[in-house]
C-alpha positions as CSV (number, residue, x, y, z in Angstrom):
1,M,0.0,0.0,0.0
2,H,1.3,3.4,-1.0
3,R,0.9,6.2,1.6
4,S,-0.4,9.4,0.2
5,A,2.2,12.1,-0.2
6,K,2.3,15.0,2.2
7,P,0.9,18.2,0.6
8,V,3.3,20.8,-0.6
9,P,3.5,23.4,2.1
10,D,2.2,26.9,1.7
11,V,5.0,28.4,3.7
12,S,8.2,27.1,5.3
13,I,9.6,28.1,8.7
14,I,13.3,27.8,9.5
15,L,13.8,27.2,13.3
16,P,17.5,27.1,14.1
17,C,18.0,25.1,17.3
18,A,21.6,24.0,17.0
19,G,23.2,26.8,19.0
20,F,25.1,26.1,22.3
21,G,23.6,29.0,24.2
22,T,26.8,29.8,26.0
23,R,25.5,33.0,27.4
24,F,22.4,31.3,28.8
25,R,24.3,29.3,31.4
26,A,21.7,26.7,32.3
27,P,21.8,22.9,32.3
28,Y,19.1,22.8,29.7
29,S,18.4,24.4,26.3
30,K,17.6,28.0,26.6
31,E,14.4,27.7,24.4
32,L,13.0,25.2,27.0
33,H,13.2,27.8,29.8
34,C,9.8,27.8,31.6
35,L,7.9,31.1,31.5
36,A,4.6,29.8,33.0
37,P,3.3,26.3,33.9
38,G,3.6,24.3,30.8
39,V,4.8,27.2,28.7
40,T,8.4,27.6,27.5
41,V,10.2,30.3,25.6
42,L,9.9,28.0,22.6
43,D,6.2,27.8,22.9
44,R,6.0,31.6,23.0
45,S,8.3,32.0,20.0
46,L,6.2,29.7,18.0
47,E,2.8,31.4,18.7
48,P,2.9,33.5,15.4
49,V,3.7,30.2,13.6
50,V,0.8,28.4,15.2
51,E,-1.4,31.3,14.0
52,L,-0.3,30.6,10.4
53,A,-1.6,27.1,10.8
54,K,-4.9,28.3,12.4
55,S,-5.4,30.6,9.4
56,G,-5.5,27.5,7.1
57,L,-2.0,27.5,5.8
58,N,-0.1,24.3,5.5
59,V,3.1,25.1,7.4
60,R,6.4,23.2,7.1
61,L,8.5,23.7,10.2
62,I,12.2,22.9,9.5
63,V,14.1,22.4,12.8
64,V,17.8,22.6,12.5
65,F,19.4,20.8,15.5
66,G,22.7,19.3,16.8
67,T,23.1,16.2,18.9
68,H,23.2,18.3,22.0
69,K,19.7,19.5,21.4
70,L,17.8,16.2,21.5
71,D,15.7,17.6,24.4
72,T,14.4,20.3,22.1
73,V,13.7,17.7,19.4
74,G,11.7,15.7,21.8
75,Y,9.8,18.7,23.1
76,L,8.8,19.8,19.6
77,T,7.0,16.5,18.9
78,R,4.0,18.1,20.6
79,Y,3.5,20.2,17.5
80,A,3.4,17.2,15.1
81,D,-0.3,17.6,14.5
82,T,0.0,21.4,13.9
83,F,2.9,21.5,11.4
84,Q,4.5,19.4,8.8
85,M,7.8,18.9,10.7
86,V,11.2,18.2,9.2
87,F,14.3,17.8,11.4
88,V,17.7,18.6,9.8
89,H,21.0,18.1,11.5
90,Q,23.2,21.1,11.0
91,D,25.6,20.4,8.2
92,Q,29.1,20.4,9.7
93,S,30.7,21.5,6.4
94,F,28.9,24.9,6.9
95,E,29.6,27.5,9.4
96,P,28.6,26.4,13.0
97,D,26.6,29.5,13.6
98,L,23.2,30.8,12.4
99,D,24.4,31.3,8.8
100,G,25.2,27.6,8.6
101,A,21.9,26.6,10.2
102,I,19.9,28.5,7.6
103,R,22.0,27.0,4.8
104,S,21.3,23.5,6.2
105,A,17.6,24.1,6.2
106,L,17.1,25.9,2.8
107,P,17.0,22.7,0.6
108,M,13.9,21.6,2.6
109,T,12.0,24.8,2.1
110,R,9.1,25.2,-0.3
111,G,7.1,28.4,-0.9
112,P,7.7,31.6,1.0
113,V,10.2,31.2,3.9
114,A,10.3,32.8,7.3
115,L,13.2,32.7,9.8
116,V,12.0,32.3,13.4
117,L,14.4,32.1,16.3
118,P,13.6,29.8,19.2
119,D,14.8,32.3,21.9
120,I,13.1,35.4,20.4
121,V,9.6,36.2,21.5
122,V,7.4,38.9,20.0
123,S,4.8,40.4,22.4
124,G,2.2,43.1,22.6
125,A,-0.9,43.9,20.6
126,G,-1.0,42.2,17.2
127,S,2.1,40.2,17.8
128,T,0.5,36.8,17.3
129,G,-0.7,37.7,13.8
130,S,2.5,39.6,12.9
131,L,4.2,36.8,11.0
132,L,1.0,36.2,8.9
133,A,1.0,39.9,8.1
134,A,4.7,39.8,7.2
135,L,4.2,36.9,4.8
136,Q,1.4,38.8,3.1
137,Q,3.8,41.7,2.6
138,V,6.5,39.6,0.8
139,E,4.1,39.2,-2.1
140,V,4.6,42.9,-2.8
141,A,8.0,43.8,-1.4
142,G,9.9,40.5,-1.6
143,W,11.2,40.8,2.0
144,S,9.5,41.8,5.2
145,V,10.5,41.9,8.9
146,V,8.7,41.9,12.2
147,A,10.5,44.6,14.2
148,A,10.5,46.5,17.4
149,E,11.8,50.1,18.0
150,E,15.0,50.3,20.0
151,R,17.5,53.1,20.8
152,D,19.7,51.4,23.4
153,P,23.1,50.9,21.7
154,D,24.0,47.8,23.8
155,T,20.8,46.1,22.7
156,L,21.3,47.0,19.1
157,R,24.9,45.6,19.2
158,Q,23.4,42.1,20.0
159,M,20.6,42.1,17.5
160,G,19.8,42.5,13.8
161,A,19.8,46.3,13.8
162,L,17.5,48.2,11.4
163,A,17.2,51.8,10.3
164,L,13.4,52.3,9.9
165,S,11.6,55.1,8.2
166,E,7.9,55.7,7.6
167,D,6.2,57.2,4.5
168,D,2.4,57.3,4.0
169,G,1.9,54.8,6.8
170,V,4.3,52.2,5.3
171,V,7.4,51.4,7.4
172,T,10.5,50.3,5.4
173,V,14.0,49.3,6.2
174,G,16.6,51.8,5.0
175,A,19.6,49.9,6.2
176,A,20.3,46.7,8.2
177,V,23.4,45.2,9.9
178,D,23.6,42.1,12.1
179,K,25.1,42.9,15.5
180,P,26.7,46.2,14.4
181,V,29.9,47.4,16.2
182,E,28.6,51.0,15.7
183,P,24.9,51.1,16.2
184,S,24.3,54.8,15.8
185,G,21.8,55.5,13.0
186,F,19.8,52.4,13.8
187,N,16.4,52.7,15.6
188,A,15.0,49.1,15.7
189,F,15.8,45.4,15.4
190,W,14.1,42.5,13.8
191,G,12.6,39.4,15.5
192,M,11.4,37.5,12.4
193,V,12.2,37.7,8.7
194,A,10.0,36.6,5.8
195,V,11.0,36.3,2.1
196,T,9.7,35.0,-1.2
197,E,10.7,31.5,-2.4
198,E,12.7,33.2,-5.2
199,E,14.8,35.3,-2.8
200,A,15.1,32.7,0.0
201,H,18.6,31.7,-1.1
202,R,19.8,35.1,0.2
203,L,18.5,34.5,3.7
204,P,21.9,33.5,5.1
205,D,23.2,37.0,4.2
206,V,20.8,38.5,6.8
207,V,23.0,37.1,9.6
208,R,26.3,36.5,7.8
209,K,29.1,38.7,9.1
210,G,30.3,41.2,6.5
211,A,27.6,40.4,4.0
212,D,25.4,43.1,2.4
213,S,22.1,42.6,4.1
214,P,19.2,41.9,1.7
215,L,16.8,43.5,4.2
216,A,17.3,47.1,2.7
217,G,14.0,48.0,1.2
218,A,12.0,45.4,3.2
219,V,8.6,46.3,4.6
220,A,8.6,46.4,8.5
221,L,5.7,45.4,10.7
222,K,6.3,46.9,14.1
223,V,5.3,45.2,17.4
224,E,5.4,46.5,20.9
225,Q,8.2,44.4,22.2
226,I,10.7,41.7,21.1
227,I,12.3,39.8,24.0
228,N,15.7,38.1,23.5
229,Y,15.9,35.2,26.0
230,N,19.7,34.7,25.7
231,T,20.1,34.9,29.5
232,V,18.1,33.3,32.3
233,A,15.6,35.7,33.7
234,G,16.5,36.4,37.3
């Protein structure tokens, strides 16, 4: 008996979970840090992705992991009925960082692609639907980001910094640098990135050191807050 093939996904989500979380300093993966009974950082980071599935989209979640992250792999099985899930071991021939994780996942993507980080949580009014809105924008702009305003230079040095401007109610990215040494001139940072299938091959350049960011010209959807759970909350 032949099993029916899985449907082609409407959208693919890259979830890089192969990092070592050296700044987190806990005996468990940082994305599994508990925020409330039964709710982890990972659950909160995936809320906008769950919203995509609730909207009727067929979502492929591509989880990039390392052997030290089998606890995260096991935890994610609770989403097996929500997403079409693919687990990809980070290719050791690539860079060991986020750039390499994205490159490991790209061959498994179909349709528009979004980059969602397991330790980044968007919050505030409209945050749950922010990724769906961003994906709708890529049909027009090619690239879109979910972003939060930020002026603190120390925060901007640790994030994907953006220079945002607004014209006739549309917010766009004028410039983007990942973890800039000199953050002056930037006024926001991104929490999620969405891109068309045709442009997805450039996604690693969003986080690759020294690369020209493809986010210049992207449409930005602002949320109230983006929380980076790279350290244990005290």
